[in-house]
C-alpha positions as CSV (number, residue, x, y, z in Angstrom):
1,M,29.4,-43.9,-31.2
2,I,32.2,-44.9,-28.9
3,A,33.5,-41.3,-28.7
4,Q,29.9,-40.2,-27.7
5,S,29.6,-42.9,-25.1
6,E,33.0,-41.9,-23.6
7,E,31.9,-38.3,-23.6
8,N,28.6,-39.2,-21.9
9,A,30.5,-41.1,-19.2
10,R,32.9,-38.2,-18.6
11,L,30.0,-35.7,-18.3
12,L,28.0,-38.0,-16.0
13,R,31.0,-38.7,-13.7
14,A,31.5,-34.9,-13.5
15,K,27.7,-34.4,-12.9
16,A,27.9,-31.8,-15.7
17,L,24.5,-32.5,-17.2
18,P,21.2,-31.2,-16.0
19,P,19.1,-34.0,-14.3
20,Q,16.2,-33.9,-16.8
21,Q,18.4,-33.8,-19.9
22,T,18.2,-37.0,-22.0
23,V,21.6,-38.6,-22.4
24,V,22.6,-38.5,-26.1
25,G,22.3,-41.9,-27.8
26,M,20.7,-43.6,-24.8
27,G,17.2,-42.0,-24.5
28,V,17.4,-42.0,-20.7
29,P,17.3,-38.9,-18.5
30,T,20.5,-38.0,-16.7
31,V,18.7,-38.2,-13.4
32,Y,18.5,-42.0,-13.9
33,F,22.3,-42.3,-13.9
34,Y,22.7,-39.9,-11.0
35,D,20.3,-42.0,-9.0
36,L,22.2,-45.2,-9.8
37,A,25.5,-43.7,-8.9
38,S,24.1,-42.6,-5.5
39,R,23.1,-46.2,-4.5
40,N,25.2,-48.7,-2.6
41,E,23.3,-51.9,-3.3
42,I,25.8,-54.2,-1.6
43,A,25.6,-52.2,1.6
44,Y,21.8,-52.4,1.3
45,A,22.0,-56.2,0.8
46,Q,24.3,-56.6,3.8
47,K,21.7,-55.0,6.0
48,L,18.7,-57.0,4.8
49,G,19.2,-59.9,7.1
50,R,17.4,-62.3,4.9
51,P,18.3,-64.8,2.2
52,I,19.2,-63.4,-1.2
53,L,19.3,-65.2,-4.6
54,I,21.7,-63.7,-7.2
55,L,21.4,-65.0,-10.7
56,H,24.0,-64.2,-13.3
57,G,23.7,-65.0,-17.0
58,A,27.0,-66.4,-18.3
59,R,26.4,-64.6,-21.6
60,D,25.4,-61.3,-19.9
61,Y,27.6,-58.6,-21.4
62,Q,26.3,-55.9,-19.0
63,A,26.8,-57.6,-15.7
64,V,30.2,-59.3,-16.2
65,D,32.2,-61.7,-14.0
66,D,34.0,-58.7,-12.4
67,D,30.6,-57.4,-11.2
68,I,29.7,-60.7,-9.7
69,S,33.1,-60.9,-8.0
70,V,32.3,-57.5,-6.3
71,W,29.0,-58.9,-5.0
72,R,30.8,-62.1,-3.7
73,K,33.5,-60.1,-1.9
74,G,31.0,-57.6,-0.6
75,L,28.7,-60.2,0.9
76,S,31.2,-62.7,2.1
77,G,31.3,-63.1,5.8
78,V,27.9,-61.4,6.3
79,P,26.3,-63.0,9.4
80,G,23.4,-65.3,8.4
81,I,24.5,-65.6,4.8
82,S,26.2,-68.7,3.7
83,M,27.0,-70.4,0.4
84,F,26.8,-73.7,2.2
85,K,23.2,-73.2,3.3
86,L,22.3,-71.8,-0.1
87,A,21.1,-68.6,1.5
88,L,23.2,-66.8,-1.0
89,P,23.7,-69.0,-4.1
90,I,25.3,-67.3,-7.0
91,V,24.5,-69.2,-10.2
92,S,25.7,-68.7,-13.7
93,I,23.1,-69.7,-16.3
94,I,24.9,-70.6,-19.5
95,H,22.4,-69.5,-22.1
96,L,21.0,-66.4,-20.3
97,K,21.7,-62.9,-21.3
98,H,21.1,-59.7,-19.3
99,I,17.4,-59.6,-20.4
100,S,16.2,-62.9,-21.7
101,P,12.4,-63.1,-21.7
102,N,12.4,-66.0,-24.1
103,F,14.8,-68.2,-22.2
104,V,15.1,-71.7,-23.6
105,P,17.9,-73.9,-22.3
């Protein structure tokens, strides 16, 4: 399984898979990953010019602390966004996972 995931990642980075092919072991079309790779969500957030709330589940294994650090760095110093004013609070919720529809603290 790990070897297949590593091979998938290699092929996706090289854009060596047809867009409509389903990625082996993931059940998702390749075009989904190509679309994600083409986005720069931090640049988009920088241009919004309005408050943003970012929530991070402390038990989230898909969006790890390094990912949140990238957002903090990318949005620090953006005019109109301030941690002090709570316009951009980044909160870790202890019991929350990446997808947690039945969240009970």
